[in-house]
Phi, psi and omega in degrees: 000138184280164182292334176296314176300321178297317176306311179295317179305318185290318178295322182290319178296320177290317181294326182287322174295314173309312183295318182302320183292319188258341184297147176254337180271144181296320181303313179294326184285328176296315179299323180292319176298321175298319179294319179300313185288323180292321180294322178292321176296322182289317176300320182293319175301315179297322186268350184293139181291145179281147176089011178229040184301313184295319179294319179296318180300316178297316177297324179291320180294315177298321181295321182297319178297313181295329181289326184288321179296313178297321173300324178293322176293317180299320179302325182267334178220083184305318184295346172298334178297319181290318180294325176292325179297312182299315185300328183275347186303322178283342192281075176246129186236142176287127176229141177265126178247095184064233181274354189253138173254135180222148175262111190249140175285068188302312180295331181291338177293331171298315180296321182293319176301315176296324178289326178290325173293321176295321177294316178298320178298320178291322185293322179279351177261222180272074180287126186244340188267152172197137186049059181303330184282349177067229180301337186277349188296313190283318176296322178294319182291324180294316183293315183299317185293316180292323177297313180294320177295331182292354175290341178296329183235019176299151176275350181217089185298318183299317181295317179295326177296319177299315183296318182288310186288323188263345184235291191292318180288307184289320176291325178298316182290324176304315177305318178297314181293320180291332181290346180275355177298150177260131185305136178214123181299323175299312185283327177295322174300316180297324178297315180296316181299319177298315184296317181296314176296320179291313178301323184292315181298314182292322177297319176298318182295323179298318182297316177299320179297319179295320180289320184269348182058051180230119185252137171270160170061298198265104177293334178302315184295324177301314182296316183296317182294330176295328184257011177298145184287345184219150185288334177284333179279110179211110185280141179237160183230003183050232178267004178271160179291322189238137176307320184291325174297318177300311180300316178302315176299314180297322177299319177298317177297317179297318182293322175303312178298321182302313176301318179297316178299314183281329184262338186245042180289340173291345179246090188298324177296316182295314183299318184289318176298319175294319183293322177298314181296322181299317183293318177292324179292315178300323180291329173290330179294320185308304179294001171283338180049037181267104182298324179290329175294313181302318181291321181292324182288323182293317180299310182295327178293316178301321181292321174303315178296323177290321180292322188273321187248357174056238186288334180297340179279341185298328179291317179298314177295321183289324179294320178300316177297320176299319177299318180298313183299313183300318178297320178293317178292335179276354178298131180299329181290325179283320185293329183268012179057049173291156178297158178294329177293320178293318179295326179263015177061030173095354187289331180296323179291318176297320178293321176301312179287336174293320177298321176302318181294318182297316188291335182279343182221065184289335186271304189246355183064185184266004177093152181305130178087354193265006186292319183304309181290321179296323179295315177304320180292322178293316182273001176059049180262146182265159177099160180286323179228071179297128178293333182289357179261017179287146185262149176237010186222111184298315184297324179289317176304313182297315181297321182288318180282322185246359181079181180286341167299316181298315182296322176294324174293323177293315176299318173305311182294318183293315181297313180301316184293322184286324176295315176300321189289322182259004185283121180048059177279112176279179182262007176279186181297316182293322175299321176299312177304307177295334172297315180300316179301314183296314178296327172299317176295320174302314182299318180290325175291323181289316183303323184293338177289340184246348183213113189281080175208047183280307186282343173276356179258108185294348176294320182297313183296319182294321179292326176300316181296316181289327172300316178294323175297315177298315177300312183297322177294318182297324180289330180284342185282146178292144181296000000 
């Protein structure tokens, strides 16, 4: 398949998903789902390795059978889709797609296939849902559509196809199906218990890694640890490929347990169990040495204090900011007037050149997946895929690839999601659950400012859906 056909497939798939998100009529939604499926199929054929046709055909048949069985299960117990999604979040494996290596959530794609089958069955049956995402429908559809259309002018069609096929299109559809869930206190509690147990287990593995100096999966982390300036500095990644992804997952688990401790003090057993889980998970977060995760946790904790204690939290926030500023000024790098690039481990330089790419293409950007090549041109880097051109900031990447319209759409989506998450958060059980979802969303959005992996994280897409479910439930309750 030629690059031109792949570009058309990416645009059709993204526009189909956008139509599925916002359309109110059944016929339009079916057309959107069909466009999504055709786009995914076209991109898959374009990216498929040559010379393995029989193996790929057999895998497709087995996948279709598995998707049918999974769809049948989802139709009967819809909340299992949320549990399965959470269970698959850590299952990220390095895969070579042609000359490009990507860390893909392979098991999760089976969950997405099952969700697509369940959605198709509903659409062709007695469909009662429309615009499940509520206020989020239009900003999400606009962003997905614009992101997908930008593949038509991308500077790297293969990388753009990878981002659409493996992240935006499947996770966007998963968001639609998860948003169809009916709020259930039992299932929300089950989801928290699963999250807490997973975070606890991963934290224990991380602590053991730190004590034994044994790292899984990622050889780059081993090399970095070998050249660490101090014996106590040793980054761990638990079962995840990257320490920052590991840290981000633990932060979400810590925030959920924090809400249980603060809001469910009337249930001593739950509060004690959550406090113990929080403490051990925090201990597992420390050896990740993920600065982005620490900042995300700190900001989300400040937000929790403001939501829970209102004006009384201002003094606490002020004291914390004073401590942070004093600690920063006491840093040897700052006291010796080191450069900003040195203090930020070179990320300020990456951000500066990324902004230049965005300013050079302010209207349409360089297209989805085109950041690396455009950055290499600005920085005068050699090679087809220079590693030094990797982005570390999602907003800058979006501005560079989708132009400032894409950045505006991302801000619209993020702001709408946060408003829905924290709008009229009560002190009852449902309010505590919605608060936990909102804090997790805050943490992930803050994390993406320092680590470019927002759309590759299924947790972000799932949170959008669950925030919409919680907001819909809150609006349906009597005032």
